[in-house]
C-alpha positions, -999 to 999 in steps of 0.1 A, spaced: -96 -704 -63 -130 -682 -72 -155 -707 -67 -179 -688 -87 -156 -694 -120 -162 -731 -118 -189 -748 -142 -221 -761 -128 -208 -799 -132 -177 -788 -111 -196 -770 -87 -214 -805 -79 -186 -828 -75 -166 -800 -55 -194 -804 -29 -198 -837 -31 -164 -846 -26 -164 -818 4 -138 -798 -11 -159 -769 -5 -196 -762 9 -226 -754 -5 -228 -723 15 -192 -711 3 -205 -718 -33 -237 -696 -25 -215 -666 -8 -188 -664 -38 -218 -663 -62 -237 -633 -41 -203 -618 -36 -198 -616 -76 -237 -603 -81 -231 -575 -53 -195 -564 -69 -207 -566 -103 -246 -567 -113 -245 -525 -106 -228 -527 -141 -253 -551 -155 -286 -554 -141 -292 -592 -150 -304 -598 -116 -341 -586 -111 -351 -603 -75 -326 -616 -56 -333 -645 -34 -300 -646 -15 -309 -652 22 -336 -681 10 -306 -697 -7 -282 -696 22 -308 -713 42 -312 -739 13 -272 -738 12 -267 -747 48 -296 -776 47 -274 -788 16 -244 -792 37 -261 -808 61 -270 -831 44 -234 -838 29 -223 -847 58 -250 -880 67 -240 -887 34 -274 -876 15 -275 -861 -19 -308 -849 -33 -292 -853 -75 -268 -843 -99 -274 -808 -90 -269 -806 -50 -262 -776 -35 -253 -756 -67 -271 -721 -73 -289 -714 -106 -310 -684 -120 -343 -681 -133 -358 -660 -154 -385 -634 -141 -411 -648 -159 -410 -683 -147 -429 -691 -114 -409 -696 -85 -431 -698 -52 -430 -666 -31 -421 -641 -58 -437 -620 -82 -439 -627 -120 -440 -594 -136 -430 -602 -174 -418 -563 -166 -456 -550 -166 -460 -527 -135 -485 -533 -110 -483 -576 -118 -466 -576 -85 -486 -608 -72 -467 -631 -53 -468 -666 -69 -478 -697 -49 -467 -722 -67 -432 -734 -83 -429 -743 -123 -427 -779 -133 -390 -763 -146 -385 -749 -108 -395 -780 -90 -371 -801 -112 -342 -785 -104 -349 -785 -68 -358 -821 -68 -317 -822 -81 -307 -803 -58 -305 -769 -71 -307 -735 -55 -327 -705 -69 -303 -681 -60 -318 -649 -80 -346 -645 -109 -333 -625 -138 -345 -595 -161 -367 -604 -187 -379 -579 -223 -413 -567 -215 -440 -589 -220 -412 -612 -233 -412 -595 -266 -380 -582 -283 -344 -589 -289 -333 -566 -260 -344 -566 -221 -357 -537 -203 -388 -527 -188 -403 -504 -163 -400 -527 -134 -363 -535 -133 -344 -512 -156 -323 -523 -186 -296 -549 -188 -263 -543 -203 -240 -570 -221 -210 -576 -203 -191 -574 -232 -195 -539 -237 -220 -517 -218 -233 -496 -246 -248 -530 -261 -278 -551 -251 -274 -584 -239 -300 -597 -258 -335 -606 -251 -363 -617 -239 -340 -637 -215 -310 -611 -216 -309 -611 -180 -303 -649 -178 -277 -645 -204 -261 -615 -187 -261 -638 -157 -244 -665 -173 -221 -649 -190 -213 -626 -159 -208 -652 -139 -232 -644 -114 -243 -683 -119 -234 -713 -136 -263 -722 -152 -299 -704 -160 -332 -713 -171 -349 -693 -197 -377 -694 -224 -384 -689 -260 -404 -683 -283 -384 -668 -308 -352 -663 -304 -353 -657 -263 -326 -682 -252 -306 -683 -282 -301 -649 -291 -287 -634 -256 -265 -668 -256 -253 -654 -290 -250 -616 -276 -232 -626 -243 -205 -655 -250 -224 -685 -237 -240 -714 -248 -284 -722 -248 -304 -749 -258 -344 -741 -267 -355 -776 -264 -390 -792 -288 -416 -774 -276 -438 -787 -244 -411 -815 -238 -406 -790 -205 -434 -784 -193 -441 -749 -178 -474 -731 -158 -498 -706 -180 -487 -673 -171 -511 -654 -147 -528 -620 -162 -510 -622 -196 -529 -628 -222 -508 -609 -253 -509 -638 -274 -533 -667 -280 -527 -701 -263 -512 -720 -299 -489 -693 -302 -475 -695 -271 -475 -732 -274 -446 -726 -298 -428 -713 -264 -396 -741 -246 -381 -733 -214 -346 -744 -218 -306 -740 -202 -283 -715 -204 -249 -728 -193 -212 -717 -201 -204 -759 -209 -223 -780 -233 -223 -803 -201 -242 -778 -177 -264 -779 -210 -262 -818 -212 -274 -820 -174 -293 -794 -169 -313 -805 -199 -316 -842 -186 -328 -830 -150 -354 -807 -173 -366 -840 -189 -362 -862 -163 -341 -885 -183 -305 -891 -198 -295 -880 -229 -270 -904 -247 -246 -884 -271 -237 -895 -300 -207 -898 -326 -212 -872 -355 -189 -895 -379 -218 -900 -407 -241 -876 -397 -251 -849 -430 -252 -817 -413 -265 -791 -436 -250 -753 -440 -277 -727 -441 -260 -691 -441 -285 -666 -453 -326 -662 -456 -320 -638 -482 -339 -613 -470 -315 -601 -439 -280 -617 -445 -258 -623 -415 -228 -601 -406 -190 -614 -422 -181 -626 -389 -211 -649 -383 -206 -665 -419 -169 -673 -410 -177 -685 -380 -202 -709 -396 -176 -717 -421 -151 -727 -397 -174 -746 -377 -188 -765 -404 -151 -774 -412 -144 -789 -379 -174 -810 -379 -163 -820 -417 -130 -827 -400 -145 -852 -377 -161 -872 -399 -197 -852 -403 -211 -852 -444 -214 -814 -446 -235 -803 -474 -248 -769 -485 -291 -767 -476 -320 -743 -473 -357 -748 -457 -385 -737 -483 -401 -715 -484 -389 -694 -454 -405 -658 -466 -438 -671 -467 -433 -691 -432 -419 -659 -416 -449 -640 -427 -473 -670 -409 -452 -670 -376 -463 -631 -377 -496 -631 -386 -499 -662 -357 -482 -642 -330 -503 -607 -340 -538 -626 -345 -561 -614 -322 -553 -576 -335 -534 -560 -306 -564 -567 -278 -545 -587 -255 -514 -567 -249 -543 -535 -243 -558 -563 -213 -526 -570 -201 -504 -539 -201 -533 -520 -189 -519 -485 -173 -482 -499 -173 -455 -483 -190 -456 -495 -227 -418 -499 -236 -413 -494 -278 -409 -525 -288 -444 -537 -279 -458 -499 -289 -442 -505 -321 -460 -544 -328 -492 -533 -314 -492 -503 -335 -487 -530 -366 -514 -546 -350 -540 -523 -345 -541 -508 -385 -574 -521 -401 -573 -539 -437 -574 -507 -459 -548 -485 -438 -529 -513 -438 -532 -519 -476 -525 -483 -478 -493 -482 -458 -476 -512 -478 -471 -496 -505 -463 -464 -496 -437 -483 -475 -422 -502 -509 -423 -468 -527 -400 -452 -499 -378 -486 -504 -385 -502 -473 -389 -535 -486 -382 -556 -458 -413 -539 -436 -433 -537 -464 -428 -572 -479 -424 -592 -448 -439 -580 -415 -463 -548 -421 -486 -573 -439 -492 -598 -422 -496 -584 -383 -532 -576 -384 -562 -591 -364 -574 -627 -381 -606 -641 -382 -613 -675 -369 -613 -688 -402 -581 -671 -413 -566 -682 -380 -569 -715 -382 -560 -714 -418 -527 -706 -401 -524 -730 -376 -532 -757 -404 -503 -743 -426 -479 -744 -396 -486 -778 -393 -479 -789 -434 -449 -770 -431 -433 -789 -400 -443 -820 -420 -427 -808 -454 -395 -796 -442 -391 -831 -420 -401 -847 -451 -374 -827 -468 -347 -835 -441 -350 -869 -440 -356 -876 -481 -322 -854 -484 -306 -876 -455 -300 -848 -435 -295 -848 -398 -289 -813 -388 -284 -778 -398 -261 -752 -387 -266 -714 -394 -266 -683 -376 -286 -675 -342 -292 -638 -357 -282 -617 -383 -257 -595 -367 -234 -595 -334 -252 -574 -300 -271 -544 -310 -265 -513 -290 -291 -501 -266 -323 -493 -287 -308 -509 -317 -336 -526 -320 -358 -495 -326 -355 -500 -364 -343 -537 -367 -382 -545 -369 -376 -582 -390 -344 -600 -372 -342 -628 -397 -358 -662 -402 -331 -679 -381 -346 -679 -349 -383 -676 -352 -383 -700 -381 -374 -727 -359 -401 -716 -333 -426 -717 -360 -410 -756 -370 -413 -766 -334 -377 -777 -339 -348 -778 -309 -323 -759 -316 -288 -747 -298 -269 -714 -298 -226 -723 -298 -207 -695 -290 -183 -699 -314 -157 -668 -319 -154 -632 -315 -161 -603 -343 -125 -600 -359 -110 -564 -376 -122 -562 -408 -154 -584 -409 -173 -557 -391 -193 -538 -411 -214 -561 -443 -227 -530 -468 -261 -533 -474 -292 -514 -486 -289 -479 -464 -322 -472 -478 -342 -498 -462 -341 -492 -424 -342 -523 -414 -310 -531 -433 -295 -501 -420 -299 -504 -385 -281 -542 -393 -252 -522 -403 -252 -495 -372 -250 -528 -350 -222 -543 -369 -202 -506 -367 -177 -505 -338 -188 -543 -332 -149 -561 -333 -141 -579 -302 -182 -588 -296 -189 -626 -294 -204 -648 -322 -222 -681 -322 -236 -705 -349 -267 -725 -340 -275 -761 -345 -307 -770 -351 -324 -807 -357 -357 -823 -359 -383 -824 -328 -367 -848 -301 -334 -847 -315 -316 -829 -288 -290 -855 -287 -279 -846 -321 -278 -808 -312 -261 -815 -281 -238 -841 -298 -224 -817 -323 -219 -785 -296 -204 -806 -279 -180 -817 -307 -178 -777 -313 -168 -773 -280 -142 -800 -279 -123 -784 -311 -129 -751 -293 -114 -753 -257 -81 -742 -264 -85 -711 -292 -79 -680 -280 -111 -674 -293 -131 -690 -276 -161 -667 -260 -168 -689 -228 -133 -695 -215 -130 -654 -218 -161 -650 -193 -131 -651 -165 -115 -619 -180 -144 -598 -178 -141 -569 -156 -107 -579 -145 
């Protein structure tokens, strides 16, 4: 039996029952990483010696009949930006290698539950982008296709869990950074309600204002929904009760009308909605109101300081192109911005010219506070709209395409409202890996003049066999509904040959 193929729950049970030791489990993952990470580059900071020492301590406790908690002796990985004492948290920035003195609350809670931190995983520089590469640790590849990205910014974590370098990982998400890697890598991810899992403020990172950072969440990535649930329970310190979906009203949202999703993603959503209907859910069409305006406000909040924070944070480090591109947009003065928007629209670049560039510049304090007020009002509006229509949850895309080729985000400046809108709202959501791109559904015909639409077509080209996920969204603090729906989808999917998490064991074989 290859121990690295087991779920976190199976590993914890086996260690507790004496079927194998924690040290044997840790060694199994270490050998897997040493054998395969050279192709994937998911692991940024290995902590193998410390993990082995912790495993021995866990095994000694088992021999005495003592257990720390539900993850006793189970090795896990965490994103490099998350604080682990004795390690750096560079965010992919050169020269920012000070060793941390304390653990993040999420790490403390994992360790208190018995988990062993095996390694830290690669992030996108400044956690800004839907790929993962930086000048400190290099580029992470997608285990399903090494020419494709693992997603970002928690791309190292998504690739690590898919590659079976760990059974369970912890990432962060401010614009899809847990959910996009889960979608690209064929695993599951949960973005909780912001603030429900506390995190320390980053050290010497000032690229966004505090209120924008408050849209970020810490959450788990795993190959099973049960592992997601257990990890979330550990992170929030309470038990989560799943419920029947019989009678739940689930809205189906398929497009933001700006960047429509790929055919494979639409098919996965329709199939998943059908499964939920068969299991008693009331499935209806649903769309969030004012999506375009809300995405414009999201960009406005994220870019409000006009790029000054990026300059202060990166300093002399190499700037990767997603950061360069965003910074250039932030620094445009109002007059030049207005001219650039007009020219872009004349050239057929409607996506950048209408949705992104007009809203990425510096804001006055009054403008910034108005954006924050709009966000609060919009969240209240959507909560009221869902309650008035009796909608308990929404199923929709995670991202408009399957995994991009490396550097595919260079022209995909807009990734759809599907993930960032949920951060803007402060809603919990989960990415459930559902299927693969099938023959005949690779490329959706789009407006090739628009570079964003063309970039989406480029990503779809040759995408057969890549994993695709569906996203489950609910109102704040309704993670139990999100996990309940994901559990029902998992129960119906385990025996399917096109269910990505069960195929992870065949990667590299």
